[in-house]
C-alpha positions as CSV (number, residue, x, y, z in Angstrom):
1,X,-0.1,-0.1,0.0
2,X,1.0,3.7,-0.6
3,X,-0.3,6.8,0.6
4,X,0.6,10.2,-1.1
5,X,-0.4,13.8,0.1
6,X,0.6,16.8,-2.0
7,X,-1.2,20.2,-2.4
8,X,-3.6,20.8,-5.0
9,X,-5.3,24.1,-6.1
10,X,-9.2,23.9,-6.1
11,X,-9.5,24.4,-9.7
12,X,-6.5,22.3,-10.7
13,X,-6.9,19.9,-13.5
14,X,-6.4,16.2,-13.0
15,X,-5.9,13.5,-15.3
16,X,-5.9,9.7,-14.2
17,X,-5.3,6.5,-15.7
18,X,-5.4,3.3,-13.7
19,X,-5.5,-0.7,-14.5
20,X,-7.9,-1.2,-11.3
21,X,-10.8,0.2,-9.7
22,X,-11.1,3.7,-9.1
23,X,-12.7,5.9,-6.5
24,X,-12.6,9.8,-6.5
25,X,-14.1,11.9,-3.8
26,X,-14.2,15.7,-3.6
27,X,-13.5,17.3,-0.2
28,X,-12.9,20.7,1.3
29,X,-8.9,20.2,1.9
30,X,-6.6,21.8,-0.8
31,X,-4.7,18.8,-1.4
32,X,-4.7,15.4,-3.2
33,X,-4.6,12.3,-0.9
34,X,-3.8,9.2,-3.0
35,X,-4.0,5.6,-1.6
36,X,-2.9,2.6,-4.0
37,X,-2.8,-1.1,-3.6
38,X,0.5,-1.3,-5.6
39,X,2.8,1.6,-4.4
40,X,5.5,0.6,-7.0
41,X,3.4,1.2,-9.9
42,X,2.0,4.7,-8.8
43,X,3.3,7.7,-11.1
44,X,2.4,11.2,-10.8
45,X,3.5,14.3,-12.5
46,X,2.6,17.9,-12.8
47,X,2.6,19.5,-16.2
48,X,1.5,22.5,-17.8
49,X,-0.6,23.0,-15.0
50,X,-2.2,19.5,-14.8
51,X,-1.7,17.0,-12.5
52,X,-1.2,13.6,-14.5
53,X,-1.6,10.2,-12.1
54,X,-1.1,6.7,-13.3
55,X,-1.5,3.4,-11.2
56,X,-1.5,-0.4,-12.2
57,X,-3.8,-1.1,-8.9
58,X,-6.7,-0.1,-7.2
59,X,-6.8,3.6,-6.2
60,X,-8.5,6.0,-3.9
61,X,-8.5,9.8,-4.3
62,X,-9.7,12.6,-2.2
63,X,-9.4,16.0,-3.9
64,X,-10.4,19.6,-3.8
65,X,-14.3,19.4,-5.0
66,X,-13.6,22.2,-7.4
67,X,-11.0,20.2,-9.8
68,X,-11.6,19.6,-13.2
69,X,-11.4,15.7,-13.7
70,X,-10.6,13.8,-16.6
71,X,-10.4,9.9,-16.5
72,X,-8.4,8.7,-19.5
73,X,-8.6,5.2,-18.9
74,X,-9.9,2.9,-15.9
75,X,-9.6,-0.8,-16.6
76,X,-12.0,-1.8,-13.7
77,X,-14.9,0.1,-12.3
78,X,-15.0,4.0,-11.5
79,X,-16.6,5.9,-9.1
80,X,-16.9,9.6,-8.7
81,X,-18.3,11.4,-5.5
82,X,-18.8,15.1,-4.9
83,X,-17.3,16.9,-7.7
84,X,-18.0,20.6,-8.3
85,X,-15.7,21.0,-11.4
86,X,-15.9,19.6,-14.9
87,X,-15.8,16.1,-15.3
88,X,-14.6,13.9,-18.6
89,X,-14.7,10.3,-18.6
90,X,-13.1,9.0,-21.8
91,X,-13.1,5.1,-21.0
92,X,-14.1,3.0,-18.2
93,X,-14.0,-1.1,-18.7
94,X,-16.2,-1.9,-15.8
95,X,-19.0,-0.2,-14.3
96,X,-19.1,3.5,-13.6
97,X,-21.1,5.3,-10.7
98,X,-21.4,8.9,-9.9
99,X,-22.9,11.3,-7.6
100,X,-23.5,14.9,-6.7
101,X,-21.7,16.3,-9.8
102,X,-22.6,19.6,-11.7
103,X,-22.3,17.7,-15.0
104,X,-20.5,15.0,-16.9
105,X,-19.3,13.8,-20.2
106,X,-18.8,10.2,-20.8
107,X,-17.5,8.4,-24.0
108,X,-17.5,4.6,-23.5
109,X,-18.4,2.3,-20.6
110,X,-17.9,-1.2,-20.9
111,X,-20.5,-2.3,-17.9
112,X,-23.4,-0.3,-16.4
113,X,-23.8,3.2,-15.4
114,X,-25.6,4.2,-12.2
115,X,-25.7,8.0,-11.0
116,X,-28.1,9.9,-9.0
117,X,-28.0,13.9,-7.9
118,X,-26.4,15.4,-11.1
119,X,-27.5,19.3,-11.2
120,X,-26.4,19.7,-14.8
121,X,-26.3,17.4,-18.2
122,X,-25.2,13.7,-18.1
123,X,-24.1,13.4,-21.8
124,X,-23.2,9.7,-22.6
125,X,-21.8,8.2,-25.9
126,X,-21.8,4.6,-25.1
127,X,-22.9,2.4,-22.3
128,X,-22.7,-1.4,-22.8
129,X,-24.6,-2.5,-19.9
130,X,-27.6,-1.0,-18.2
131,X,-28.1,2.7,-17.3
132,X,-29.8,3.7,-14.1
133,X,-29.8,7.4,-13.2
134,X,-31.9,9.4,-10.5
135,X,-32.2,13.1,-10.1
136,X,-30.7,14.8,-13.4
137,X,-31.4,17.8,-15.3
138,X,-30.7,16.6,-18.9
139,X,-29.7,13.1,-19.9
140,X,-28.2,12.4,-23.3
141,X,-27.3,8.8,-23.9
142,X,-26.7,7.8,-27.6
143,X,-26.1,4.1,-27.1
144,X,-27.1,1.9,-24.1
145,X,-26.7,-1.7,-24.7
146,X,-29.1,-2.8,-21.8
147,X,-32.1,-1.1,-20.2
148,X,-32.4,2.5,-19.2
149,X,-34.0,3.5,-16.1
150,X,-34.1,7.2,-15.4
151,X,-36.1,8.9,-12.7
152,X,-36.6,12.4,-11.5
153,X,-35.7,14.1,-14.6
154,X,-36.4,17.6,-15.1
155,X,-34.8,18.6,-18.5
156,X,-34.5,16.9,-21.7
157,X,-34.1,13.1,-22.4
158,X,-32.5,11.7,-25.4
159,X,-32.0,7.9,-25.0
160,X,-31.4,4.8,-27.6
161,X,-31.4,1.4,-25.6
162,X,-31.2,-1.9,-26.8
163,X,-33.5,-3.1,-24.0
164,X,-36.5,-1.8,-22.4
165,X,-36.6,2.0,-21.0
166,X,-38.5,3.6,-17.8
167,X,-38.5,7.2,-17.9
168,X,-39.7,9.2,-15.2
169,X,-40.1,13.1,-15.6
170,X,-41.2,15.5,-12.7
171,X,-41.8,18.9,-14.7
172,X,-45.3,19.6,-15.4
173,X,-43.9,20.8,-18.8
174,X,-42.4,18.2,-20.4
175,X,-39.3,19.1,-22.0
176,X,-38.3,17.7,-25.6
177,X,-37.7,14.0,-25.3
178,X,-36.4,11.3,-27.7
179,X,-36.5,7.4,-26.7
180,X,-36.0,4.7,-28.9
181,X,-35.5,1.1,-27.4
182,X,-35.7,-2.4,-28.9
183,X,-37.8,-3.4,-26.0
184,X,-40.7,-1.6,-24.3
185,X,-41.3,2.0,-23.0
186,X,-43.0,3.3,-20.2
187,X,-42.9,6.9,-19.7
188,X,-44.3,8.3,-16.4
189,X,-45.4,12.1,-15.9
190,X,-46.8,14.3,-13.3
191,X,-50.8,14.5,-13.1
192,X,-50.8,17.9,-14.9
193,X,-48.2,17.2,-17.7
194,X,-48.2,18.9,-20.9
195,X,-46.8,17.7,-24.1
196,X,-47.4,16.5,-27.8
197,X,-46.8,12.9,-27.7
198,X,-45.7,11.0,-31.0
199,X,-45.7,7.4,-30.4
200,X,-44.7,4.2,-32.4
201,X,-44.6,0.7,-31.3
202,X,-43.5,-2.4,-33.5
203,X,-45.8,-4.7,-31.1
204,X,-48.8,-2.5,-31.9
205,X,-49.7,-1.9,-28.1
206,X,-50.0,1.8,-26.9
207,X,-51.6,2.7,-23.8
208,X,-51.8,6.5,-22.8
209,X,-53.4,7.2,-19.2
210,X,-52.2,10.9,-18.4
211,X,-52.7,14.3,-19.0
212,X,-56.4,14.0,-19.5
213,X,-55.9,11.2,-21.9
214,X,-57.4,7.3,-21.6
215,X,-56.3,5.4,-24.6
216,X,-55.6,1.6,-25.2
217,X,-55.2,0.9,-28.8
218,X,-53.7,-1.6,-31.1
219,X,-51.9,0.6,-33.4
220,X,-48.5,0.9,-34.7
221,X,-48.3,5.1,-34.7
222,X,-50.3,7.4,-33.0
223,X,-50.0,11.1,-32.1
224,X,-52.0,12.9,-29.1
225,X,-51.7,15.8,-26.8
226,X,-51.1,15.4,-23.0
227,X,-52.8,18.4,-21.5
228,X,-52.7,21.5,-23.4
229,X,-49.6,20.2,-25.3
230,X,-46.1,21.2,-25.6
231,X,-42.9,20.3,-26.6
232,X,-42.4,17.3,-28.6
233,X,-42.2,13.9,-27.1
234,X,-41.2,10.7,-29.5
235,X,-41.1,7.4,-28.2
236,X,-40.3,4.4,-30.6
237,X,-40.3,1.1,-29.3
238,X,-39.9,-2.6,-30.4
239,X,-42.3,-3.5,-27.8
240,X,-45.3,-1.8,-26.1
241,X,-45.4,1.7,-25.2
242,X,-47.0,3.0,-21.8
243,X,-47.6,6.5,-20.5
244,X,-49.1,7.0,-17.3
245,X,-49.1,9.1,-14.4
246,X,-46.7,8.7,-11.4
247,X,-44.7,10.4,-8.3
248,X,-41.1,10.8,-8.0
249,X,-39.3,7.4,-7.5
250,X,-35.7,6.3,-6.5
251,X,-35.8,3.5,-8.3
252,X,-34.4,-0.2,-7.3
253,X,-30.5,0.8,-7.7
254,X,-29.9,2.9,-4.5
255,X,-28.3,-0.2,-3.0
256,X,-25.2,0.3,-5.2
257,X,-24.2,3.6,-3.5
258,X,-24.3,1.9,-0.1
259,X,-22.5,-0.9,-1.2
260,X,-20.0,1.4,-2.8
261,X,-19.6,3.5,0.4
262,X,-18.8,0.2,2.5
263,X,-16.4,-1.1,-0.1
264,X,-14.2,1.8,0.0
265,X,-14.5,2.1,3.7
266,X,-13.3,-1.2,4.1
267,X,-10.2,-0.3,1.9
268,X,-9.2,2.5,4.0
269,X,-9.5,0.3,7.3
270,X,-7.2,-2.1,5.8
271,X,-4.7,0.6,5.1
272,X,-5.0,1.8,8.6
273,X,-4.5,-1.9,10.1
274,X,-1.3,-2.3,7.7
275,X,-0.3,1.0,9.0
276,X,-0.6,0.1,12.8
277,X,1.0,-3.2,12.3
278,X,4.3,-1.5,10.7
279,X,4.3,0.9,13.3
280,X,4.3,-1.6,15.9
281,X,7.8,-2.8,14.7
282,X,9.1,0.8,14.6
283,X,8.1,1.4,18.3
284,X,9.7,-1.9,19.4
285,X,12.9,-0.5,17.9
286,X,12.5,2.7,19.5
287,X,12.4,1.2,23.0
288,X,15.6,-0.2,22.7
289,X,17.4,2.4,21.1
290,X,17.2,5.2,23.9
291,X,17.8,8.0,21.5
292,X,17.9,11.5,23.0
293,X,17.5,14.5,20.4
294,X,17.3,17.9,21.7
295,X,16.7,19.3,18.4
296,X,14.0,16.9,17.4
297,X,11.1,19.4,17.3
298,X,13.2,21.5,15.1
299,X,14.1,19.2,12.6
300,X,10.8,17.3,12.4
301,X,8.8,20.7,11.9
302,X,11.2,21.7,8.8
303,X,10.3,18.0,7.4
304,X,6.9,18.7,8.0
305,X,6.8,22.5,6.4
306,X,8.7,21.2,3.6
307,X,6.3,18.5,2.6
308,X,2.9,20.4,3.2
309,X,3.7,24.1,2.0
310,X,1.7,25.0,-0.9
311,X,3.6,27.6,-2.5
312,X,5.8,25.3,-4.4
313,X,2.8,23.9,-5.9
314,X,1.5,27.1,-7.4
315,X,5.0,28.2,-8.6
316,X,6.3,24.7,-9.9
317,X,8.5,24.6,-12.7
318,X,7.1,22.8,-15.9
319,X,7.3,19.0,-15.8
320,X,8.4,18.8,-12.1
321,X,7.8,15.2,-10.8
322,X,6.9,14.4,-7.2
323,X,9.3,11.5,-6.7
324,X,8.1,9.3,-9.5
325,X,8.8,9.0,-13.2
326,X,6.0,9.3,-15.6
327,X,6.8,7.3,-18.8
328,X,4.4,5.2,-20.7
329,X,6.6,2.3,-20.6
330,X,8.5,2.9,-17.3
331,X,9.5,-0.1,-15.2
332,X,9.2,-0.1,-11.5
333,X,12.0,1.4,-9.8
334,X,15.0,-0.6,-8.8
335,X,15.1,-1.8,-4.8
336,X,17.3,0.3,-3.0
337,X,19.5,-0.9,-0.3
338,X,18.0,-0.7,3.1
339,X,20.4,1.9,4.2
340,X,17.8,4.8,4.5
341,X,14.1,5.4,5.0
342,X,12.0,5.2,1.9
343,X,9.9,8.1,0.3
344,X,6.8,6.0,1.5
345,X,8.2,5.4,4.9
346,X,9.1,9.2,5.4
347,X,5.6,10.5,3.9
348,X,3.5,7.9,6.1
349,X,5.3,9.5,9.2
350,X,4.7,13.1,8.2
351,X,1.2,12.2,7.4
352,X,0.7,10.9,10.8
353,X,2.3,13.9,12.4
354,X,0.2,16.1,10.4
355,X,-3.2,14.1,11.5
356,X,-2.2,14.8,15.1
357,X,-1.5,10.9,15.9
358,X,1.9,11.5,16.9
359,X,3.5,14.2,18.5
360,X,6.9,16.0,16.8
361,X,9.3,14.4,18.9
362,X,7.9,10.9,18.3
363,X,7.9,12.0,14.2
364,X,11.7,12.7,14.8
365,X,12.4,9.4,16.5
366,X,10.3,7.4,14.2
367,X,12.2,8.8,11.1
368,X,15.6,8.0,13.0
369,X,14.5,4.6,13.7
370,X,13.7,4.1,10.0
371,X,17.2,5.6,9.0
372,X,18.6,2.9,10.9
């Protein structure tokens, strides 16, 4: 395991590539905190005002909420929580989950896509599996391989899905909507909904029980208004089409987010346990060393200040690397002789000091023990 902390501006640009699973959470602190399962594969570089991060294992990142995030490639699952900046996802091989964003643009998802509480536009080019969403402004999904279930949508909906679609819109004045599926379509609207429906069912089964309409026909095509009419709502299905009234609903996928939080909470606990076990050995060495360091506070304070100051981050020279290389085919660094503490060990001690888990004097003694 490796933990790394560096200062980061709230509006910085973060570009991420990882071969494992990825969890990114926005926070209030002006720093990036990275926890990776395989520390040897971890690479990070600051170039042209952007931070580039690469890992070959499961990775957890806590970043300033306002960062502009780009996921270039995630081979496993990816989860994004509470990011207020711009979010762009280029490719996720597994599932993608996101929550509490101002908007997101996604190019390709190999698995399912699950989201909730997005105040802006959700724009997705391709989802290999299902699409499930709750509370969004506009949802534009060009190609969904499986089913699409969208609840509490306030704006435009444009969805093309290979399976079924369940769409629930909470605005009385329904925005422009275009849904095309290989299966059935169910559109749920408010009691006072207003729109102009254009319906096409290959199964010749159309049902409308909403907006003052009570219709059950065996027709391939049908056009009719809801309420006083309004924006165009076009539904084209390989199966039957149902339009009905209904209230806001969460859907049946909320458990995904609960499981997600538990998974990453366990990941953090596992790391903490590894830290505690490693510190037991260091404390044992300290008990037998009997060191006395009159200038311990001054040395440790200098180390912490050099580690946590933000001025360098704001004025770094182009291409500065934080202790790691960043070449596409770079191999893992060669093992060093155990004559001095590693960067990982030093950062671990300094992080514990920053979190006030140990005193300044204890931090200095720990660093001396590691050097031995």
